[in-house]
C-alpha positions, -999 to +999 in steps of 0.1 A: +001+001+001+029+025+010+047+017-023+013+026-043+010+059-026+048+067-031+045+058-066+013+079-072+030+108-053+060+104-075+039+107-106+021+137-096+051+157-086+067+147-120+037+159-139+036+193-116+070+198-123+067+196-161+036+217-160+055+244-144+076+252-177+063+281-195+053+270-228+066+291-257+052+290-295+068+282-323+066+316-336+082+328-304+112+307-309+117+317-346+119+353-332+148+344-305+175+325-317+196+326-284+166+313-263+158+288-292+195+275-293+198+269-256+162+256-251+172+229-282+204+223-264+187+213-230+163+192-250+191+172-264+209+168-235+181+157-214+162+140-239+131+156-232+102+155-259+079+186-247+060+211-270+089+234-262+115+210-276+094+207-309+091+242-314+126+250-308+137+223-332+115+236-358+128+270-353+168+259-348+160+238-385+150+275-397+180+292-383+204+265-396+193+277-432+195+314-424+214+337-446+235+349-418+264+328-415+268+335-377+235+322-368+234+292-395+269+280-384+259+280-347+228+259-354+245+237-380+270+227-352+241+220-331+226+195-356+259+179-360+258+175-322+225+157-324+238+134-352+268+125-331+244+117-300+225+095-325+252+076-336+265+069-300+231+055-291+228+032-322+262+016-320 
């Protein structure tokens, strides 16, 4: 019985913690390259798959194709890191 209570408490706590993160829109991320980079980097490190991670991923793809070399290089490097992580997990 105690194990069930602890399990339920842990699940409720986990849901509460994830619900506390402020959700941003895809359009917001497309207007904020620094925050996009930081959020998507954190998502890659944690493996999180929230809406914020998805929206920051979409914006990061846009920034990787930017005409501004400073921005596009930064995001291209981020996607290269993602590929390295994926290769490590599949080997």
